[in-house]
OpenMM code with the backbone's topology and positions (N, CA, C; nanometers):
from openmm import Vec3, app, unit

residues = "MET ASN PRO ILE SER SER LEU VAL PHE ALA PHE LEU LEU THR VAL PHE PRO THR GLN ILE LEU CYS GLN THR PRO LEU ILE GLU SER THR CYS GLY SER THR ILE TYR LYS VAL LEU CYS LEU GLY THR LEU VAL PRO ASP ASP GLU ALA ARG SER ALA THR ASP VAL THR ILE LEU ALA LYS VAL ALA LEU ARG HIS THR VAL ASP GLU ALA SER ASP VAL ASP THR GLN ILE VAL LYS LEU LYS ASP SER THR ALA GLU GLY PRO LEU LYS VAL ALA LEU SER ASN CYS SER ASP SER TYR LEU LEU VAL VAL GLU LYS LEU GLN ALA ALA GLN THR SER PHE GLN ASN SER GLY LEU HIS VAL VAL LYS ASP TRP MET THR GLU ALA THR VAL TYR ARG GLY MET CYS ASP GLN VAL PHE GLN GLY LYS PRO PHE LYS SER PRO ILE SER GLU GLN THR THR LYS LEU SER GLN MET GLN ASN ASN ALA GLU VAL ILE ILE GLY LEU ILE".split()
positions = [
    Vec3(-3.5504, 7.3881, 0.7208),
    Vec3(-3.6182, 7.5010, 0.7803),
    Vec3(-3.7563, 7.5106, 0.7148),
    Vec3(-3.8615, 7.5223, 0.7935),
    Vec3(-3.9958, 7.5287, 0.7363),
    Vec3(-4.0187, 7.6664, 0.6732),
    Vec3(-4.1217, 7.6794, 0.5882),
    Vec3(-4.1435, 7.8047, 0.5151),
    Vec3(-4.1633, 7.9265, 0.6050),
    Vec3(-4.2321, 7.9115, 0.7157),
    Vec3(-4.2550, 8.0245, 0.8071),
    Vec3(-4.1216, 8.0697, 0.8668),
    Vec3(-4.0412, 7.9745, 0.9117),
    Vec3(-3.9101, 8.0088, 0.9689),
    Vec3(-3.8227, 8.0775, 0.8649),
    Vec3(-3.8270, 8.0281, 0.7430),
    Vec3(-3.7487, 8.0895, 0.6351),
    Vec3(-3.7934, 8.2325, 0.6107),
    Vec3(-3.9225, 8.2542, 0.6117),
    Vec3(-3.9764, 8.3879, 0.5893),
    Vec3(-3.9350, 8.4826, 0.7013),
    Vec3(-3.9448, 8.4375, 0.8249),
    Vec3(-3.9047, 8.5199, 0.9396),
    Vec3(-3.7555, 8.5501, 0.9317),
    Vec3(-3.6733, 8.4484, 0.9007),
    Vec3(-3.5295, 8.4701, 0.8891),
    Vec3(-3.4989, 8.5702, 0.7780),
    Vec3(-3.5645, 8.5571, 0.6629),
    Vec3(-3.5424, 8.6507, 0.5526),
    Vec3(-3.5809, 8.7928, 0.5927),
    Vec3(-3.6922, 8.8065, 0.6648),
    Vec3(-3.7338, 8.9386, 0.7117),
    Vec3(-3.6299, 8.9977, 0.8066),
    Vec3(-3.5878, 8.9189, 0.9048),
    Vec3(-3.4888, 8.9671, 1.0010),
    Vec3(-3.3570, 8.9994, 0.9326),
    Vec3(-3.3201, 8.9191, 0.8337),
    Vec3(-3.1976, 8.9425, 0.7595),
    Vec3(-3.2046, 9.0732, 0.6822),
    Vec3(-3.3226, 9.1052, 0.6324),
    Vec3(-3.3418, 9.2301, 0.5597),
    Vec3(-3.3377, 9.3502, 0.6539),
    Vec3(-3.3978, 9.3375, 0.7694),
    Vec3(-3.4069, 9.4486, 0.8630),
    Vec3(-3.2784, 9.4659, 0.9448),
    Vec3(-3.2180, 9.3543, 0.9858),
    Vec3(-3.0995, 9.3589, 1.0710),
    Vec3(-2.9850, 9.2758, 1.0139),
    Vec3(-2.9422, 9.3002, 0.8891),
    Vec3(-2.8426, 9.2114, 0.8280),
    Vec3(-2.7104, 9.2087, 0.9028),
    Vec3(-2.6647, 9.3215, 0.9468),
    Vec3(-2.5344, 9.3272, 1.0128),
    Vec3(-2.5377, 9.2528, 1.1452),
    Vec3(-2.6423, 9.2733, 1.2227),
    Vec3(-2.6508, 9.2108, 1.3539),
    Vec3(-2.6628, 9.0589, 1.3436),
    Vec3(-2.7272, 9.0103, 1.2393),
    Vec3(-2.7485, 8.8665, 1.2250),
    Vec3(-2.6262, 8.7984, 1.1645),
    Vec3(-2.5720, 8.8566, 1.0582),
    Vec3(-2.4666, 8.7894, 0.9842),
    Vec3(-2.3253, 8.8281, 1.0241),
    Vec3(-2.3049, 8.9515, 1.0558),
    Vec3(-2.1698, 9.0027, 1.0594),
    Vec3(-2.1126, 9.0116, 1.1993),
    Vec3(-1.9988, 8.9497, 1.2134),
    Vec3(-1.9270, 8.9586, 1.3388),
    Vec3(-1.7869, 9.0139, 1.3158),
    Vec3(-1.7566, 9.0538, 1.1940),
    Vec3(-1.6256, 9.1114, 1.1654),
    Vec3(-1.6440, 9.2536, 1.1151),
    Vec3(-1.5815, 9.3489, 1.1813),
    Vec3(-1.5965, 9.4894, 1.1418),
    Vec3(-1.5484, 9.5180, 0.9989),
    Vec3(-1.4438, 9.4470, 0.9526),
    Vec3(-1.3942, 9.4709, 0.8171),
    Vec3(-1.4991, 9.4339, 0.7129),
    Vec3(-1.5619, 9.3200, 0.7307),
    Vec3(-1.6671, 9.2790, 0.6365),
    Vec3(-1.7844, 9.3757, 0.6450),
    Vec3(-1.8233, 9.4110, 0.7660),
    Vec3(-1.9359, 9.5029, 0.7848),
    Vec3(-1.9108, 9.6369, 0.7165),
    Vec3(-1.7952, 9.6941, 0.7383),
    Vec3(-1.7673, 9.8253, 0.6783),
    Vec3(-1.7515, 9.8150, 0.5275),
    Vec3(-1.6909, 9.7083, 0.4806),
    Vec3(-1.6730, 9.6901, 0.3362),
    Vec3(-1.8076, 9.6702, 0.2678),
    Vec3(-1.8891, 9.5830, 0.3210),
    Vec3(-2.0215, 9.5594, 0.2612),
    Vec3(-2.1101, 9.6826, 0.2729),
    Vec3(-2.0856, 9.7649, 0.3730),
    Vec3(-2.1611, 9.8890, 0.3876),
    Vec3(-2.1401, 9.9844, 0.2708),
    Vec3(-2.0339, 9.9656, 0.1958),
    Vec3(-2.0057, 10.0496, 0.0789),
    Vec3(-2.0752, 10.0000, -0.0470),
    Vec3(-2.1310, 9.8793, -0.0422),
    Vec3(-2.1930, 9.8199, -0.1615),
    Vec3(-2.3416, 9.8546, -0.1695),
    Vec3(-2.3961, 9.8411, -0.2873),
    Vec3(-2.5399, 9.8626, -0.3078),
    Vec3(-2.6190, 9.7433, -0.2526),
    Vec3(-2.5676, 9.6241, -0.2730),
    Vec3(-2.6377, 9.5020, -0.2339),
    Vec3(-2.5742, 9.4460, -0.1063),
    Vec3(-2.5928, 9.5190, 0.0014),
    Vec3(-2.5269, 9.4894, 0.1287),
    Vec3(-2.5628, 9.3504, 0.1815),
    Vec3(-2.6885, 9.3134, 0.1793),
    Vec3(-2.7300, 9.1839, 0.2325),
    Vec3(-2.6650, 9.0710, 0.1529),
    Vec3(-2.6607, 9.0841, 0.0209),
    Vec3(-2.5954, 8.9831, -0.0624),
    Vec3(-2.4456, 8.9802, -0.0324),
    Vec3(-2.3860, 9.0955, -0.0152),
    Vec3(-2.2435, 9.1034, 0.0181),
    Vec3(-2.2152, 9.0294, 0.1487),
    Vec3(-2.2927, 9.0591, 0.2503),
    Vec3(-2.2758, 8.9917, 0.3791),
    Vec3(-2.2985, 8.8415, 0.3656),
    Vec3(-2.4020, 8.8052, 0.2916),
    Vec3(-2.4336, 8.6637, 0.2722),
    Vec3(-2.3270, 8.5894, 0.1948),
    Vec3(-2.2499, 8.6616, 0.1154),
    Vec3(-2.1410, 8.6010, 0.0391),
    Vec3(-2.0139, 8.5918, 0.1224),
    Vec3(-1.9801, 8.6992, 0.1911),
    Vec3(-1.8507, 8.7053, 0.2595),
    Vec3(-1.8495, 8.6436, 0.3990),
    Vec3(-1.9556, 8.6619, 0.4753),
    Vec3(-1.9538, 8.6139, 0.6138),
    Vec3(-1.9353, 8.4620, 0.6234),
    Vec3(-1.9999, 8.3811, 0.5410),
    Vec3(-1.9794, 8.2359, 0.5529),
    Vec3(-1.8416, 8.1884, 0.5050),
    Vec3(-1.7686, 8.2730, 0.4367),
    Vec3(-1.6407, 8.2345, 0.3785),
    Vec3(-1.5283, 8.2485, 0.4813),
    Vec3(-1.4574, 8.1398, 0.5088),
    Vec3(-1.3502, 8.1410, 0.6087),
    Vec3(-1.2405, 8.2415, 0.5751),
    Vec3(-1.2023, 8.2467, 0.4490),
    Vec3(-1.0961, 8.3402, 0.4096),
    Vec3(-1.1399, 8.4852, 0.4321),
    Vec3(-1.2649, 8.5152, 0.4005),
    Vec3(-1.3151, 8.6517, 0.4218),
    Vec3(-1.3221, 8.6847, 0.5704),
    Vec3(-1.3695, 8.5905, 0.6502),
    Vec3(-1.3795, 8.6159, 0.7948),
    Vec3(-1.2443, 8.6404, 0.8591),
    Vec3(-1.1392, 8.5805, 0.8049),
    Vec3(-1.0066, 8.6000, 0.8630),
    Vec3(-0.9278, 8.7097, 0.7907),
    Vec3(-0.9927, 8.7792, 0.6993),
    Vec3(-0.9247, 8.8845, 0.6223),
    Vec3(-0.8778, 8.9973, 0.7125),
    Vec3(-0.7608, 9.0495, 0.6775),
    Vec3(-0.7054, 9.1619, 0.7529),
    Vec3(-0.7082, 9.2911, 0.6723),
    Vec3(-0.7455, 9.2799, 0.5428),
    Vec3(-0.7574, 9.4013, 0.4619),
    Vec3(-0.8580, 9.3814, 0.3494),
    Vec3(-0.8945, 9.4919, 0.2885),
    Vec3(-0.9970, 9.4916, 0.1835),
    Vec3(-0.9518, 9.4139, 0.0599),
    Vec3(-0.8229, 9.4088, 0.0353),
    Vec3(-0.7723, 9.3350, -0.0812),
    Vec3(-0.8140, 9.1884, -0.0751),
    Vec3(-0.8067, 9.1297, 0.0412),
    Vec3(-0.8480, 8.9898, 0.0571),
    Vec3(-0.9979, 8.9762, 0.0346),
    Vec3(-1.0766, 9.0693, 0.0866),
    Vec3(-1.2217, 9.0643, 0.0658),
    Vec3(-1.2554, 9.0800, -0.0822),
    Vec3(-1.1820, 9.1652, -0.1528),
    Vec3(-1.2052, 9.1825, -0.2965),
    Vec3(-1.1758, 9.0529, -0.3716),
    Vec3(-1.0671, 8.9884, -0.3345),
    Vec3(-1.0309, 8.8609, -0.3978),
    Vec3(-1.1409, 8.7564, -0.3742),
    Vec3(-1.1908, 8.7501, -0.2518),
    Vec3(-1.2958, 8.6531, -0.2175),
    Vec3(-1.4251, 8.6868, -0.2922),
    Vec3(-1.4623, 8.8142, -0.2960),
    Vec3(-1.5850, 8.8547, -0.3671),
    Vec3(-1.5745, 8.8209, -0.5147),
    Vec3(-1.4580, 8.8420, -0.5732),
    Vec3(-1.4381, 8.8093, -0.7147),
    Vec3(-1.4445, 8.6580, -0.7360),
    Vec3(-1.3864, 8.5812, -0.6459),
    Vec3(-1.3919, 8.4351, -0.6572),
    Vec3(-1.5364, 8.3860, -0.6550),
    Vec3(-1.6166, 8.4411, -0.5638),
    Vec3(-1.7573, 8.4004, -0.5560),
    Vec3(-1.8339, 8.4443, -0.6810),
    Vec3(-1.7962, 8.5561, -0.7380),
    Vec3(-1.8601, 8.6022, -0.8614),
    Vec3(-1.8287, 8.5070, -0.9763),
    Vec3(-1.7044, 8.4646, -0.9860),
    Vec3(-1.6656, 8.3670, -1.0887),
    Vec3(-1.7424, 8.2364, -1.0684),
    Vec3(-1.7517, 8.1912, -0.9451),
    Vec3(-1.8259, 8.0672, -0.9156),
    Vec3(-1.9727, 8.0805, -0.9556),
    Vec3(-2.0321, 8.1948, -0.9251),
    Vec3(-2.1731, 8.2172, -0.9602),
    Vec3(-2.1915, 8.2184, -1.1115),
    Vec3(-2.0995, 8.2825, -1.1833),
    Vec3(-2.1064, 8.2854, -1.3299),
    Vec3(-2.0970, 8.1439, -1.3864),
    Vec3(-2.0095, 8.0633, -1.3300),
    Vec3(-1.9971, 7.9239, -1.3743),
    Vec3(-2.1255, 7.8467, -1.3470),
    Vec3(-2.1872, 7.8721, -1.2317),
    Vec3(-2.3138, 7.8065, -1.1995),
    Vec3(-2.4244, 7.8474, -1.2968),
    Vec3(-2.4294, 7.9751, -1.3315),
    Vec3(-2.5299, 8.0226, -1.4275),
    Vec3(-2.5059, 7.9575, -1.5630),
    Vec3(-2.3803, 7.9512, -1.6048),
    Vec3(-2.3464, 7.8888, -1.7325),
    Vec3(-2.3906, 7.7422, -1.7340),
    Vec3(-2.3653, 7.6708, -1.6257),
    Vec3(-2.4074, 7.5306, -1.6153),
    Vec3(-2.5592, 7.5186, -1.6231),
    Vec3(-2.6293, 7.6081, -1.5548),
    Vec3(-2.7757, 7.6073, -1.5570),
    Vec3(-2.8285, 7.6310, -1.6994),
    Vec3(-2.7666, 7.7237, -1.7705),
    Vec3(-2.8090, 7.7520, -1.9082),
    Vec3(-2.7910, 7.6281, -1.9960),
    Vec3(-2.6780, 7.5618, -1.9843),
    Vec3(-2.6514, 7.4418, -2.0643),
    Vec3(-2.7533, 7.3331, -2.0326),
    Vec3(-2.7828, 7.3127, -1.9045),
    Vec3(-2.8822, 7.2117, -1.8665),
    Vec3(-3.0193, 7.2451, -1.9254),
    Vec3(-3.0593, 7.3716, -1.9148),
    Vec3(-3.1884, 7.4125, -1.9706),
    Vec3(-3.1912, 7.3938, -2.1214),
    Vec3(-3.0828, 7.4336, -2.1867),
    Vec3(-3.0741, 7.4208, -2.3329),
    Vec3(-3.0851, 7.2743, -2.3749),
    Vec3(-3.0145, 7.1871, -2.3033),
    Vec3(-3.0155, 7.0455, -2.3375),
    Vec3(-3.1502, 6.9793, -2.3120),
    Vec3(-3.2274, 7.0330, -2.2189),
    Vec3(-3.3562, 6.9715, -2.1856),
    Vec3(-3.4754, 7.0387, -2.2549),
    Vec3(-3.4483, 7.1406, -2.3377),
    Vec3(-3.5556, 7.2144, -2.4040),
    Vec3(-3.5754, 7.1621, -2.5457),
    Vec3(-3.7028, 7.1477, -2.5850),
    Vec3(-3.7353, 7.1028, -2.7201),
    Vec3(-3.6942, 7.2094, -2.8212),
    Vec3(-3.6737, 7.1660, -2.9440),
    Vec3(-3.6373, 7.2592, -3.0514),
    Vec3(-3.7416, 7.3701, -3.0597),
    Vec3(-3.6951, 7.4894, -3.0860),
    Vec3(-3.7849, 7.6040, -3.0979),
    Vec3(-3.7155, 7.7310, -3.0539),
    Vec3(-3.7906, 7.8399, -3.0453),
    Vec3(-3.7299, 7.9693, -3.0147),
    Vec3(-3.6628, 7.9772, -2.8772),
    Vec3(-3.7164, 7.9066, -2.7779),
    Vec3(-3.6535, 7.9089, -2.6466),
    Vec3(-3.5167, 7.8402, -2.6510),
    Vec3(-3.5092, 7.7289, -2.7216),
    Vec3(-3.3811, 7.6579, -2.7328),
    Vec3(-3.2789, 7.7447, -2.8056),
    Vec3(-3.3211, 7.8147, -2.9099),
    Vec3(-3.2308, 7.9040, -2.9832),
    Vec3(-3.1817, 8.0159, -2.8908),
    Vec3(-3.2729, 8.0733, -2.8140),
    Vec3(-3.2361, 8.1811, -2.7213),
    Vec3(-3.1373, 8.1290, -2.6164),
    Vec3(-3.1633, 8.0117, -2.5619),
    Vec3(-3.0727, 7.9540, -2.4631),
    Vec3(-2.9366, 7.9219, -2.5242),
    Vec3(-2.9371, 7.8770, -2.6483),
    Vec3(-2.8109, 7.8485, -2.7168),
    Vec3(-2.7283, 7.9758, -2.7350),
    Vec3(-2.7936, 8.0829, -2.7776),
    Vec3(-2.7236, 8.2114, -2.7931),
    Vec3(-2.6736, 8.2619, -2.6584),
    Vec3(-2.7556, 8.2472, -2.5578),
    Vec3(-2.7188, 8.2894, -2.4232),
    Vec3(-2.6009, 8.2067, -2.3727),
    Vec3(-2.6013, 8.0792, -2.4014),
    Vec3(-2.4917, 7.9919, -2.3606),
    Vec3(-2.3602, 8.0377, -2.4229),
    Vec3(-2.3647, 8.0754, -2.5494),
    Vec3(-2.2445, 8.1264, -2.6162),
    Vec3(-2.1920, 8.2503, -2.5439),
    Vec3(-2.2822, 8.3389, -2.5039),
    Vec3(-2.2425, 8.4605, -2.4327),
    Vec3(-2.1853, 8.4275, -2.2959),
    Vec3(-2.2456, 8.3316, -2.2268),
    Vec3(-2.2017, 8.3010, -2.0911),
    Vec3(-2.0667, 8.2308, -2.0855),
    Vec3(-2.0315, 8.1606, -2.1908),
    Vec3(-1.8952, 8.1067, -2.1964),
    Vec3(-1.7957, 8.2218, -2.1876),
    Vec3(-1.8279, 8.3309, -2.2548),
    Vec3(-1.7404, 8.4482, -2.2539),
    Vec3(-1.7483, 8.5239, -2.1213),
    Vec3(-1.8659, 8.5270, -2.0584),
    Vec3(-1.8787, 8.5905, -1.9264),
    Vec3(-1.7837, 8.5215, -1.8293),
    Vec3(-1.7904, 8.3902, -1.8255),
    Vec3(-1.7050, 8.3133, -1.7346),
    Vec3(-1.5583, 8.3369, -1.7684),
    Vec3(-1.5260, 8.3330, -1.8968),
    Vec3(-1.3873, 8.3538, -1.9402),
    Vec3(-1.3356, 8.4913, -1.8965),
    Vec3(-1.4160, 8.5945, -1.9140),
    Vec3(-1.3741, 8.7313, -1.8788),
    Vec3(-1.3582, 8.7466, -1.7272),
    Vec3(-1.4497, 8.6880, -1.6508),
    Vec3(-1.4383, 8.6964, -1.5048),
    Vec3(-1.3178, 8.6165, -1.4536),
    Vec3(-1.2897, 8.5029, -1.5170),
    Vec3(-1.1703, 8.4276, -1.4792),
    Vec3(-1.0438, 8.5076, -1.5131),
    Vec3(-1.0465, 8.5775, -1.6261),
    Vec3(-0.9326, 8.6625, -1.6624),
    Vec3(-0.9165, 8.7760, -1.5608),
    Vec3(-1.0282, 8.8302, -1.5132),
    Vec3(-1.0228, 8.9340, -1.4096),
    Vec3(-0.9601, 8.8772, -1.2827),
    Vec3(-0.9991, 8.7566, -1.2483),
    Vec3(-0.9460, 8.6917, -1.1287),
    Vec3(-0.7948, 8.6702, -1.1417),
    Vec3(-0.7501, 8.6248, -1.2567),
    Vec3(-0.6068, 8.6057, -1.2804),
    Vec3(-0.5340, 8.7399, -1.2781),
    Vec3(-0.5937, 8.8393, -1.3403),
    Vec3(-0.5326, 8.9725, -1.3439),
    Vec3(-0.5245, 9.0337, -1.2048),
    Vec3(-0.6194, 9.0021, -1.1205),
    Vec3(-0.6193, 9.0541, -0.9837),
    Vec3(-0.4913, 9.0115, -0.9116),
    Vec3(-0.4480, 8.8917, -0.9404),
    Vec3(-0.3294, 8.8384, -0.8738),
    Vec3(-0.1999, 8.8820, -0.9432),
    Vec3(-0.2074, 8.9129, -1.0744),
    Vec3(-0.0853, 8.9347, -1.1514),
    Vec3(-0.0692, 9.0726, -1.2134),
    Vec3(-0.1742, 9.1506, -1.2223),
    Vec3(-0.1683, 9.2773, -1.2945),
    Vec3(-0.2264, 9.3894, -1.2093),
    Vec3(-0.2401, 9.5049, -1.2712),
    Vec3(-0.3006, 9.6181, -1.2024),
    Vec3(-0.4516, 9.6066, -1.1975),
    Vec3(-0.5099, 9.6835, -1.1073),
    Vec3(-0.6552, 9.6789, -1.0892),
    Vec3(-0.7301, 9.7322, -1.2105),
    Vec3(-0.6682, 9.8206, -1.2893),
    Vec3(-0.7359, 9.8710, -1.4092),
    Vec3(-0.7615, 9.7573, -1.5077),
    Vec3(-0.6726, 9.6593, -1.5131),
    Vec3(-0.6912, 9.5441, -1.6011),
    Vec3(-0.8086, 9.4599, -1.5515),
    Vec3(-0.8184, 9.4428, -1.4202),
    Vec3(-0.9289, 9.3675, -1.3603),
    Vec3(-1.0613, 9.4333, -1.3982),
    Vec3(-1.0673, 9.5642, -1.3840),
    Vec3(-1.1906, 9.6370, -1.4144),
    Vec3(-1.2267, 9.6249, -1.5625),
    Vec3(-1.1268, 9.6255, -1.6501),
    Vec3(-1.1530, 9.6084, -1.7940),
    Vec3(-1.2160, 9.4723, -1.8229),
    Vec3(-1.1607, 9.3670, -1.7634),
    Vec3(-1.2167, 9.2328, -1.7834),
    Vec3(-1.3593, 9.2244, -1.7294),
    Vec3(-1.3831, 9.2874, -1.6158),
    Vec3(-1.5170, 9.2828, -1.5569),
    Vec3(-1.6170, 9.3597, -1.6427),
    Vec3(-1.5725, 9.4685, -1.7021),
    Vec3(-1.6592, 9.5434, -1.7936),
    Vec3(-1.6966, 9.4568, -1.9132),
    Vec3(-1.5989, 9.3840, -1.9662),
    Vec3(-1.6285, 9.2946, -2.0789),
    Vec3(-1.7273, 9.1851, -2.0373),
    Vec3(-1.7127, 9.1327, -1.9178),
    Vec3(-1.8068, 9.0310, -1.8692),
    Vec3(-1.9478, 9.0881, -1.8639),
    Vec3(-1.9589, 9.2139, -1.8218),
    Vec3(-2.0900, 9.2797, -1.8153),
    Vec3(-2.1515, 9.2901, -1.9544),
    Vec3(-2.0704, 9.3221, -2.0532),
    Vec3(-2.1196, 9.3340, -2.1912),
    Vec3(-2.1768, 9.2002, -2.2381),
    Vec3(-2.1037, 9.0929, -2.2165),
    Vec3(-2.1511, 8.9613, -2.2614),
    Vec3(-2.2722, 8.9135, -2.1823),
    Vec3(-2.2770, 8.9464, -2.0543),
    Vec3(-2.3955, 8.9124, -1.9740),
    Vec3(-2.5173, 8.9858, -2.0299),
    Vec3(-2.4975, 9.1107, -2.0681),
    Vec3(-2.6051, 9.1895, -2.1278),
    Vec3(-2.6525, 9.1315, -2.2598),
    Vec3(-2.5590, 9.0741, -2.3360),
    Vec3(-2.5970, 9.0115, -2.4635),
    Vec3(-2.6915, 8.8944, -2.4388),
    Vec3(-2.6666, 8.8210, -2.3329),
    Vec3(-2.7558, 8.7110, -2.2981),
    Vec3(-2.8933, 8.7654, -2.2609),
    Vec3(-2.8955, 8.8685, -2.1800),
    Vec3(-3.0231, 8.9277, -2.1397),
    Vec3(-3.1020, 8.9780, -2.2607),
    Vec3(-3.0331, 9.0354, -2.3573),
    Vec3(-3.0993, 9.0901, -2.4759),
    Vec3(-3.1642, 8.9817, -2.5616),
    Vec3(-3.1103, 8.8619, -2.5559),
    Vec3(-3.1658, 8.7504, -2.6335),
    Vec3(-3.3125, 8.7261, -2.5987),
    Vec3(-3.3490, 8.7528, -2.4746),
    Vec3(-3.4847, 8.7239, -2.4290),
    Vec3(-3.5797, 8.8426, -2.4416),
    Vec3(-3.5276, 8.9599, -2.4730),
    Vec3(-3.6135, 9.0773, -2.4843),
    Vec3(-3.7028, 9.0673, -2.6076),
    Vec3(-3.8291, 9.1035, -2.5889),
    Vec3(-3.9249, 9.1030, -2.6987),
    Vec3(-3.9747, 8.9655, -2.7375),
    Vec3(-3.9406, 8.8655, -2.6608),
    Vec3(-3.9852, 8.7285, -2.6901),
    Vec3(-4.1159, 8.7014, -2.6164),
    Vec3(-4.1933, 8.6053, -2.6648),
    Vec3(-4.3190, 8.5727, -2.5972),
    Vec3(-4.2988, 8.4887, -2.4707),
    Vec3(-4.1732, 8.4676, -2.4333),
    Vec3(-4.1434, 8.3910, -2.3124),
    Vec3(-4.0415, 8.4680, -2.2293),
    Vec3(-4.0470, 8.4428, -2.1000),
    Vec3(-3.9561, 8.5092, -2.0071),
    Vec3(-3.8271, 8.4276, -1.9969),
    Vec3(-3.7196, 8.4944, -1.9675),
    Vec3(-3.5924, 8.4261, -1.9475),
    Vec3(-3.6031, 8.3324, -1.8273),
    Vec3(-3.5716, 8.2049, -1.8466),
    Vec3(-3.5779, 8.1119, -1.7339),
    Vec3(-3.4596, 8.1277, -1.6371),
    Vec3(-3.3672, 8.2165, -1.6693),
    Vec3(-3.2501, 8.2360, -1.5839),
    Vec3(-3.2409, 8.3785, -1.5301),
    Vec3(-3.3498, 8.4533, -1.5386),
    Vec3(-3.3435, 8.5950, -1.5006),
    Vec3(-3.3048, 8.6146, -1.3535),
    Vec3(-3.3527, 8.5299, -1.2648),
    Vec3(-3.3159, 8.5443, -1.1233),
    Vec3(-3.1668, 8.5190, -1.1021),
    Vec3(-3.1136, 8.4175, -1.1705),
    Vec3(-2.9716, 8.3863, -1.1561),
    Vec3(-2.8841, 8.4965, -1.2155),
    Vec3(-2.9253, 8.5507, -1.3314),
    Vec3(-2.8439, 8.6556, -1.3926),
    Vec3(-2.8509, 8.7851, -1.3124),
    Vec3(-2.9648, 8.8102, -1.2493),
    Vec3(-2.9757, 8.9276, -1.1624),
    Vec3(-2.8833, 8.9126, -1.0426),
    Vec3(-2.8831, 8.7962, -0.9812),
    Vec3(-2.7942, 8.7731, -0.8671),
    Vec3(-2.6488, 8.7886, -0.9086),
    Vec3(-2.6120, 8.7331, -1.0232),
    Vec3(-2.4739, 8.7472, -1.0711),
    Vec3(-2.4397, 8.8936, -1.0932),
    Vec3(-2.5293, 8.9675, -1.1532),
    Vec3(-2.5069, 9.1104, -1.1760),
    Vec3(-2.4824, 9.1831, -1.0437),
    Vec3(-2.5606, 9.1504, -0.9441),
    Vec3(-2.5460, 9.2135, -0.8135),
    Vec3(-2.4147, 9.1728, -0.7459),
    Vec3(-2.3789, 9.0464, -0.7581),
    Vec3(-2.2523, 9.0007, -0.7002),
    Vec3(-2.1339, 9.0693, -0.7679),
    Vec3(-2.1429, 9.0803, -0.9001),
    Vec3(-2.0346, 9.1457, -0.9730),
    Vec3(-2.0261, 9.2930, -0.9342),
    Vec3(-2.1405, 9.3573, -0.9199),
    Vec3(-2.1417, 9.4969, -0.8773),
    Vec3(-2.0744, 9.5108, -0.7408),
    Vec3(-2.1080, 9.4224, -0.6481),
    Vec3(-2.0460, 9.4257, -0.5159),
    Vec3(-1.8948, 9.4066, -0.5260),
    Vec3(-1.8522, 9.3098, -0.6068),
    Vec3(-1.7082, 9.2844, -0.6225),
    Vec3(-1.6383, 9.4077, -0.6802),
    Vec3(-1.7016, 9.4717, -0.7773),
    Vec3(-1.6413, 9.5904, -0.8378),
    Vec3(-1.6280, 9.7044, -0.7364),
    Vec3(-1.7307, 9.7207, -0.6530),
    Vec3(-1.7245, 9.8258, -0.5493),
    Vec3(-1.6111, 9.7944, -0.4516),
    Vec3(-1.6014, 9.6685, -0.4088),
    Vec3(-1.4985, 9.6308, -0.3126),
    Vec3(-1.3592, 9.6499, -0.3739),
    Vec3(-1.3436, 9.6124, -0.5002),
    Vec3(-1.2154, 9.6328, -0.5683),
    Vec3(-1.1827, 9.7813, -0.5730),
    Vec3(-1.2856, 9.8629, -0.5932),
    Vec3(-1.2657, 10.0071, -0.5962),
    Vec3(-1.2208, 10.0666, -0.4627),
    Vec3(-1.2405, 9.9918, -0.3546),
    Vec3(-1.1991, 10.0380, -0.2218),
    Vec3(-1.0496, 10.0156, -0.1949),
    Vec3(-0.9866, 9.9391, -0.2806),
    Vec3(-0.8442, 9.9079, -0.2599),
    Vec3(-0.7589, 10.0306, -0.2865),
] * unit.nanometer
topology = app.Topology()
chain = topology.addChain("A")
for resn in residues:
    res = topology.addResidue(resn, chain)
    for name in ("N", "CA", "C"):
        topology.addAtom(name, app.Element.getBySymbol(name[0]), res)
């Protein structure tokens, strides 16, 4: 897709997200409860399991799965950046962030397992812990003379997790 087409599509997606993406009322109404509706729609609508969902519990499971996948992708990106960065303060920051993200992924995976085996309060506890460790990574870059090279990815993960938490809260 050329840049102009991408820009027009992004604009239309922002203005008319439901009409463009959503053909299932369950996804539309569920994502309507989230803060990041466009991201919610963009996550759930392409997913076959979400499109065939008959209740919010299935959508919550799918949203959590995508959140875990995104956290794993961010963790992989951090490791790649750390491995390709010369010794110095940025490498140290990425190393500390990598340590935190191992725990973010672990906590979100525990939430995913708990979703299937335990009560929802346990899921929410694990997700809260993931938020704490994600925040620790963000704090590593505060006050530094360089910007976090993963800030866009961590923001997206934060938004996805927020959406998953809202959807879980609808159960």
